PLY file of the C-alpha trace (Angstrom):
ply
format ascii 1.0
element vertex 180
property float x
property float y
property float z
element edge 179
property int vertex1
property int vertex2
end_header
13.97 21.53 5.83
9.95 22.70 5.06
9.23 18.92 4.33
10.83 18.43 8.25
8.36 21.30 10.03
5.66 19.57 7.86
6.20 15.99 9.60
6.96 18.07 12.87
3.78 20.18 12.45
1.66 17.13 11.75
2.95 14.99 14.95
1.95 17.52 17.24
-1.77 16.79 15.86
-3.96 15.33 17.74
-4.16 11.48 17.67
-7.99 11.06 16.75
-10.70 9.28 18.70
-11.62 5.06 17.75
-14.89 5.41 16.02
-17.84 3.91 17.94
-18.65 0.73 16.65
-21.01 0.73 13.27
-24.11 0.21 12.39
-25.00 -3.42 12.05
-22.23 -4.74 14.46
-23.10 -7.21 17.24
-22.97 -5.46 20.32
-20.66 -7.18 22.60
-22.60 -8.46 25.53
-21.49 -8.20 29.57
-22.41 -8.28 33.13
-21.62 -6.14 35.56
-21.83 -3.96 38.69
-24.81 -1.21 39.00
-27.01 1.00 40.54
-30.74 1.71 39.89
-32.36 3.92 42.70
-29.53 4.27 45.29
-29.22 0.19 44.96
-26.51 -1.76 44.05
-27.44 -4.20 41.78
-25.98 -5.96 38.73
-26.47 -5.02 34.80
-26.31 -7.89 31.93
-26.37 -7.12 28.58
-28.00 -10.11 27.48
-31.05 -10.29 30.33
-31.89 -6.93 29.42
-32.23 -7.59 25.67
-34.67 -10.44 26.49
-36.87 -8.03 27.33
-36.65 -5.42 24.24
-34.15 -2.72 22.98
-31.64 -1.37 24.97
-30.18 2.24 25.03
-26.49 1.99 26.17
-25.19 5.39 27.17
-21.77 6.44 27.41
-20.76 9.37 28.82
-18.08 10.63 31.15
-17.77 12.05 34.43
-20.71 12.18 36.89
-22.02 15.04 38.54
-20.36 17.26 36.14
-22.22 19.77 33.98
-23.16 17.99 30.93
-23.22 14.54 32.62
-26.21 16.25 35.12
-27.72 17.07 32.18
-27.82 14.33 30.12
-28.99 12.32 32.75
-31.64 14.52 33.90
-32.75 14.35 30.27
-32.82 10.38 30.07
-34.73 10.42 33.51
-37.80 12.69 32.26
-38.09 10.70 28.86
-37.72 6.75 30.54
-41.64 6.42 30.86
-41.51 7.02 26.84
-39.08 4.56 26.30
-40.62 2.29 28.30
-43.63 2.66 26.16
-41.65 1.62 23.57
-40.06 -1.29 25.59
-37.28 0.26 26.23
-34.18 -0.42 28.64
-32.13 2.99 29.15
-28.65 2.70 30.74
-26.23 4.63 31.83
-22.35 3.89 31.45
-19.27 5.66 32.85
-16.72 4.18 34.87
-16.92 6.01 37.72
-16.45 3.99 40.92
-20.38 2.15 42.23
-20.21 4.37 45.36
-20.57 7.51 42.86
-22.78 5.37 40.88
-25.10 4.77 43.52
-25.67 8.65 44.35
-25.44 9.77 40.61
-28.55 6.84 40.17
-30.25 8.57 42.96
-29.56 12.23 42.40
-29.41 12.65 38.56
-31.70 9.96 37.38
-33.59 10.95 39.38
-34.24 6.69 40.76
-35.40 5.95 36.86
-32.48 4.08 35.03
-29.46 2.26 36.02
-25.79 3.63 34.96
-23.67 0.71 35.03
-19.45 0.80 35.66
-18.20 0.79 32.04
-15.37 -1.32 33.07
-12.01 -1.27 30.75
-13.30 -4.10 28.70
-16.58 -2.35 28.00
-14.98 0.40 26.83
-12.44 -0.91 24.46
-15.79 -3.31 23.48
-17.64 -0.80 23.04
-14.55 1.87 21.68
-15.75 4.50 24.12
-12.16 5.75 24.91
-12.25 9.56 25.61
-8.68 10.51 24.40
-6.94 13.56 24.09
-3.65 14.49 23.00
-3.11 10.77 22.17
-4.29 9.79 25.67
-6.44 8.20 27.50
-8.40 10.61 29.93
-10.14 7.96 32.38
-13.11 8.73 31.24
-15.55 7.51 28.55
-16.40 9.10 25.47
-20.80 10.50 25.08
-21.51 7.97 22.79
-25.12 6.66 22.72
-26.49 3.16 20.98
-29.68 1.69 20.58
-29.45 -2.02 20.69
-32.32 -4.27 18.66
-33.18 -8.09 20.66
-31.16 -9.82 18.39
-28.12 -7.79 19.73
-27.36 -5.71 16.45
-26.61 -2.44 16.89
-29.22 -0.11 14.73
-28.28 3.39 15.75
-24.70 5.13 17.52
-24.54 9.11 17.68
-21.30 10.19 19.06
-20.84 13.52 20.22
-19.49 15.04 23.64
-22.28 17.78 23.24
-25.53 16.15 25.00
-28.06 17.61 23.80
-29.37 15.52 21.20
-28.54 11.74 22.39
-32.43 11.25 24.15
-33.90 13.03 20.71
-32.49 11.19 18.60
-31.91 7.55 20.66
-36.07 8.51 21.08
-36.57 8.38 17.87
-33.64 5.49 16.72
-35.95 3.00 19.17
-39.07 4.44 17.92
-38.09 3.56 14.49
-36.60 0.67 15.77
-40.69 -1.02 17.45
-41.94 0.63 14.21
-39.77 -2.18 11.92
-38.27 0.53 9.95
-34.83 -0.74 10.84
-34.24 -4.37 8.83
0 1
1 2
2 3
3 4
4 5
5 6
6 7
7 8
8 9
9 10
10 11
11 12
12 13
13 14
14 15
15 16
16 17
17 18
18 19
19 20
20 21
21 22
22 23
23 24
24 25
25 26
26 27
27 28
28 29
29 30
30 31
31 32
32 33
33 34
34 35
35 36
36 37
37 38
38 39
39 40
40 41
41 42
42 43
43 44
44 45
45 46
46 47
47 48
48 49
49 50
50 51
51 52
52 53
53 54
54 55
55 56
56 57
57 58
58 59
59 60
60 61
61 62
62 63
63 64
64 65
65 66
66 67
67 68
68 69
69 70
70 71
71 72
72 73
73 74
74 75
75 76
76 77
77 78
78 79
79 80
80 81
81 82
82 83
83 84
84 85
85 86
86 87
87 88
88 89
89 90
90 91
91 92
92 93
93 94
94 95
95 96
96 97
97 98
98 99
99 100
100 101
101 102
102 103
103 104
104 105
105 106
106 107
107 108
108 109
109 110
110 111
111 112
112 113
113 114
114 115
115 116
116 117
117 118
118 119
119 120
120 121
121 122
122 123
123 124
124 125
125 126
126 127
127 128
128 129
129 130
130 131
131 132
132 133
133 134
134 135
135 136
136 137
137 138
138 139
139 140
140 141
141 142
142 143
143 144
144 145
145 146
146 147
147 148
148 149
149 150
150 151
151 152
152 153
153 154
154 155
155 156
156 157
157 158
158 159
159 160
160 161
161 162
162 163
163 164
164 165
165 166
166 167
167 168
168 169
169 170
170 171
171 172
172 173
173 174
174 175
175 176
176 177
177 178
178 179
């Protein structure tokens, strides 16, 4: 009986999220729709990497409190990222009309937000899973990708507060040659 109760209790535990791609992995290349300064455009990771490192940050849902505060913080820090040669791109599976509004209102026309298609979400292991079921949103995971397409930094935490600080520190470390 005790063994049966133990097995039943284990079955009720939430399924762990699939871990983010590890440092050192090759970043999956993709193209998708994006919005910047209220205009729809395309985003191509290969083209962005040709210009410098990319900070690819996944966020669960536009216009929610944490995602809005995170977008505001990335917008404020965008000039500093640019000074270090990095491009910032936000990723969610919101529809393009929502991304257009979010790019203007919360990203303050500073950086693009792109459509995280199911294929991209799967490739980056970014699906937000709760109680064993996909929620239709993405995890809050930030990647710093070097120009060779290699992931040099990963931070996955639903609390938005450290994503900007930690990714900027990783970009500075990368550009200073401290990643191998």
